[in-house]
C-alpha positions in Angstrom: -51.9 -40.7 -16.7 -52.3 -37.0 -18.9 -49.0 -36.1 -21.1 -49.1 -33.0 -17.5 -48.7 -36.0 -14.9 -46.0 -37.5 -16.6 -44.3 -34.1 -17.2 -45.0 -33.6 -13.9 -43.3 -37.2 -11.9 -40.1 -36.4 -14.6 -39.7 -33.8 -12.0 -41.6 -30.5 -14.4 -43.3 -27.9 -12.1 -46.4 -28.0 -12.7 -46.9 -24.0 -14.4 -43.4 -25.5 -16.7 -45.4 -28.4 -17.7 -48.6 -26.6 -18.8 -46.5 -24.0 -20.3 -45.0 -27.0 -22.5 -48.5 -28.6 -23.0 -49.7 -25.4 -24.2 -46.7 -24.1 -26.4 -46.8 -27.2 -28.8 -50.8 -27.4 -28.9 -50.6 -30.7 -26.8 -49.4 -32.8 -30.3 -47.5 -35.6 -27.6 -45.3 -35.5 -25.0 -42.5 -36.7 -27.0 -42.9 -32.1 -28.3 -43.6 -31.1 -24.5 -40.6 -33.6 -23.6 -38.5 -31.1 -26.9 -40.2 -27.5 -25.9 -39.0 -27.8 -22.0 -35.2 -28.7 -22.8 -35.2 -26.4 -25.6 -36.7 -22.8 -23.3 -34.6 -24.6 -20.2 -32.8 -21.6 -19.8 -35.5 -19.1 -20.8 -35.5 -16.1 -18.6 -39.3 -16.5 -18.2 -40.4 -20.2 -17.7 -40.8 -19.8 -14.2 -42.9 -16.8 -15.0 -47.1 -17.2 -13.9 -49.5 -17.9 -17.2 -50.9 -14.8 -18.8 -54.8 -15.4 -19.2 -54.5 -13.2 -22.7 -51.3 -15.7 -23.5 -53.9 -19.6 -23.5 -52.3 -20.9 -25.9 -52.1 -18.7 -28.6 -48.3 -19.3 -28.4 -48.6 -21.6 -30.4 -51.1 -23.2 -33.1 -54.0 -24.6 -32.4 -55.3 -27.9 -34.3 -57.4 -26.8 -36.3 -55.1 -24.4 -37.7 -52.8 -26.5 -38.5 -53.7 -27.7 -42.2 -55.3 -31.4 -42.0 -52.1 -32.5 -45.4 -49.4 -31.9 -42.4 -50.3 -33.1 -39.0 -46.3 -33.0 -38.5 -42.6 -31.5 -39.4 -40.0 -34.8 -40.3 -36.0 -34.3 -40.1 -34.5 -35.9 -43.6 -31.5 -36.1 -41.8 -31.5 -38.3 -38.6 -35.8 -39.3 -39.2 -37.1 -37.1 -35.7 -40.2 -36.3 -36.4 -41.8 -32.9 -34.0 -44.6 -30.8 -33.4 -43.8 -27.2 -34.4 -41.6 -25.0 -36.0 -39.9 -24.2 -33.1 -39.2 -27.0 -31.8 -38.0 -27.9 -35.6 -35.6 -24.9 -35.1 -34.3 -25.4 -32.2 -33.2 -29.7 -33.2 -31.7 -27.4 -37.1 -29.6 -25.3 -34.2 -28.9 -27.4 -31.9 -27.2 -30.4 -34.7 -26.7 -28.5 -37.7 -29.1 -30.5 -39.8 -30.9 -28.5 -42.3 -33.3 -30.5 -44.2 -36.7 -31.2 -43.3 -39.9 -31.4 -44.7 -44.5 -31.9 -43.2 -46.3 -34.8 -43.1 -49.0 -35.8 -42.5 -47.9 -38.2 -39.5 -50.0 -36.9 -36.5 -47.3 -37.2 -33.6 -47.8 -40.8 -31.9 -48.2 -40.6 -27.4 -45.0 -42.2 -25.5 -45.6 -45.3 -25.0 -44.8 -46.2 -20.7 -41.6 -48.1 -21.8 -40.4 -44.6 -24.3 -41.4 -43.1 -21.1 -39.4 -44.7 -19.0 -36.7 -44.1 -21.1 -37.2 -40.7 -21.8 -37.4 -39.5 -18.5 -34.1 -40.2 -17.7 -32.8 -38.8 -20.4 -34.9 -35.6 -19.2 -32.5 -36.7 -15.9 -29.5 -37.4 -17.1 -29.6 -34.2 -19.4 -30.4 -32.6 -16.0 -27.7 -33.6 -14.7 -25.1 -32.9 -17.6 -26.2 -30.1 -17.2 -25.5 -29.8 -12.8 -22.4 -31.0 -13.1 -21.0 -28.9 -16.3 -22.2 -25.8 -13.8 -20.1 -27.1 -10.9 -17.1 -27.4 -12.5 -17.6 -24.9 -14.0 -18.5 -23.5 -10.3 -15.2 -25.4 -9.3 -13.0 -23.2 -11.8 -13.4 -20.1 -10.6 -12.7 -21.3 -7.4 -9.4 -22.1 -7.9 -9.3 -19.1 -9.8 -10.3 -17.2 -6.9 -8.2 -18.8 -5.0 -5.4 -18.4 -7.4 -6.2 -14.8 -6.6 -6.4 -14.7 -2.8 -2.8 -17.4 -2.7 -1.3 -14.2 -5.2 -2.1 -11.5 -3.0 -0.9 -13.2 -0.5 2.0 -13.6 -1.3 2.8 -10.6 -3.5 2.4 -8.6 0.2 4.6 -11.1 2.0 6.9 -10.1 -0.5 6.6 -6.5 0.3 6.0 -6.8 4.2 9.0 -8.4 4.0 11.3 -5.1 1.2 10.0 -2.5 3.9 11.6 -5.2 6.6 15.0 -5.2 4.6 14.2 -1.5 3.8 13.8 -1.0 7.8 17.2 -3.3 8.8 18.4 -0.8 6.2 18.0 2.8 7.8 18.7 0.8 11.3 21.8 0.4 10.0 23.1 3.8 8.3 21.7 5.8 11.1 23.4 3.1 13.8 26.4 4.6 11.8 25.5 8.0 12.0 25.1 7.8 15.7 28.7 6.1 15.8 30.6 9.1 13.7 29.1 11.2 15.2 30.3 10.2 18.2 33.0 9.5 17.0 33.9 13.5 16.3 32.2 14.1 19.2 35.1 12.5 21.3 36.8 14.2 18.5 35.7 17.5 19.6 35.9 16.7 23.8 39.6 15.7 23.4 40.4 18.8 21.7 38.5 21.1 24.3 40.4 19.3 27.4 43.7 20.1 25.1 42.6 23.4 25.1 41.7 24.2 27.8 45.1 22.7 30.0 46.9 24.9 28.1 44.6 27.8 28.2 44.6 27.0 31.7 48.2 26.9 32.2 49.1 30.4 30.6 46.7 32.0 32.9 48.6 30.4 35.6 52.2 31.4 33.8 50.3 35.3 33.1 49.7 35.6 36.9 52.6 34.8 37.8 53.8 37.2 35.8 52.1 39.5 36.6 52.8 39.1 40.1 57.3 39.2 39.5 56.3 41.9 37.1 57.1 39.3 33.8 55.3 39.2 30.5 54.6 35.6 29.9 54.5 34.2 26.5 51.7 32.2 25.9 52.2 28.1 25.8 52.1 26.5 22.3 49.2 25.7 21.2 48.8 21.8 20.7 49.3 20.2 17.0 46.0 19.2 16.4 44.5 22.1 17.4 47.4 24.9 15.2 45.7 23.7 12.2 42.0 24.9 12.8 42.8 28.1 14.4 44.1 31.2 13.2 47.3 32.7 15.3 46.0 35.0 17.2 47.9 37.1 20.3 47.4 38.9 23.1 48.8 41.2 25.3 48.0 42.0 28.8 45.5 44.3 28.3 43.8 42.3 25.8 41.6 39.0 25.9 41.9 36.2 23.2 39.0 34.7 23.6 38.2 31.1 21.1 34.2 30.0 21.3 33.6 27.5 20.5 29.5 26.5 18.9 28.4 22.9 20.7 24.8 23.5 19.1 22.7 20.8 19.7 21.0 20.8 15.3 22.7 19.4 12.9 24.1 23.5 11.9 28.4 23.4 11.3 29.5 26.4 12.9 33.5 26.4 13.0 34.9 27.3 16.2 36.4 31.0 16.6 39.1 33.2 18.0 39.6 37.2 18.5 41.3 39.5 20.5 38.8 41.5 23.0 40.4 44.9 25.1 40.2 43.3 28.9 38.3 46.4 28.7 35.7 45.9 26.5 32.6 43.4 28.2 31.0 40.3 27.6 27.4 41.8 25.8 30.7 42.7 23.7 32.0 39.2 22.5 27.4 38.4 22.4 27.2 41.2 19.6 30.1 39.7 17.7 29.1 36.2 18.1 26.2 37.0 16.4 27.7 39.2 13.9 31.3 36.2 13.3 28.1 34.2 13.3 25.2 34.6 11.6 23.9 30.3 10.9 23.4 30.0 15.8 20.1 31.4 17.2 19.5 35.0 18.4 19.4 33.2 22.1 22.4 32.2 23.1 24.6 31.3 26.3 28.1 31.5 27.0 30.8 29.8 29.7 33.6 29.3 31.1 35.2 25.1 29.5 37.8 25.3 32.3 36.7 26.0 35.6 33.3 25.6 34.2 31.1 28.6 34.5 28.4 29.4 33.2 27.4 33.6 32.6 24.2 34.5 33.2 22.8 38.1 31.6 23.3 40.1 35.0 27.8 39.5 33.4 26.6 40.7 29.8 27.5 44.1 31.7 31.0 43.2 33.1 34.5 43.8 31.7 36.4 40.3 31.0 39.1 41.3 33.4 36.4 41.9 35.9 35.2 38.0 33.7 38.3 36.6 34.7 39.2 36.4 30.8 42.4 38.1 30.3 44.6 37.5 28.7 43.4 34.7 27.4 40.4 31.8 28.0 37.9 29.4 25.9 34.2 29.8 25.6 31.3 27.3 24.7 28.5 28.5 22.3 25.5 27.3 22.9 21.6 27.6 22.5 19.3 29.0 24.9 16.6 26.4 24.5 
């Protein structure tokens, strides 16, 4: 069996076997195996052999001086067919003491071939195992990275959930506080409506009896919030309470108008006294409930029943 057939039997491709034999000048199986081991990871190991290369990559036997058939490592006794293999051995082992030898490389016996085959297979298996270990380590690292990313995402989602809960709680607190304020305003409005109604009834009774009625005292809860403005029988004391849907903070205003003034004059006053409100507004009588329209703007306050006093609700038209 030729050295090439033996290499193929060892598991090498025909191309690699031919390259190894050409590179070593066909000096023997051992040299070819050493060359294959040294060049197994070359990028062009499986490229086709170029015709112009022939066997020029290794010195032919006719070019080798008769007295130098091989090289020998004086440190371990290994024999090499050419300098390339000796240099590879020096790189791998760290040996540096080599000498020329006139002894030609002898062919391997069947037992040596089997041993060499086993050695080659062990090296291949070791390299495969090393490669698999590297791949497993990379997979382990990638899995750790994936788990860490998943954990970070879960923590981020939990933080977002907690933040949303915190905002919801704050919103509920604000809504409860707004409800309390609205309830307090409604209560104050009811009290004011009762007072205004009582004052109006007293005024009407006084007018029937030919007397001037004293205005009813304001509730204690409203005394500090309203200017103390009085009105005569020919005047209209109007308290204007903004009830806006927006977040605008506009305080109530109390003002005395002449009974002959119109609702349009009141609207003009509102725009001057409350510049925060919109251009389009609507006035309503708190009690009894009555909404004034644009047709009422030309009517006098007395005609509209707002004398001597009344509580008006101010809203913005949508």
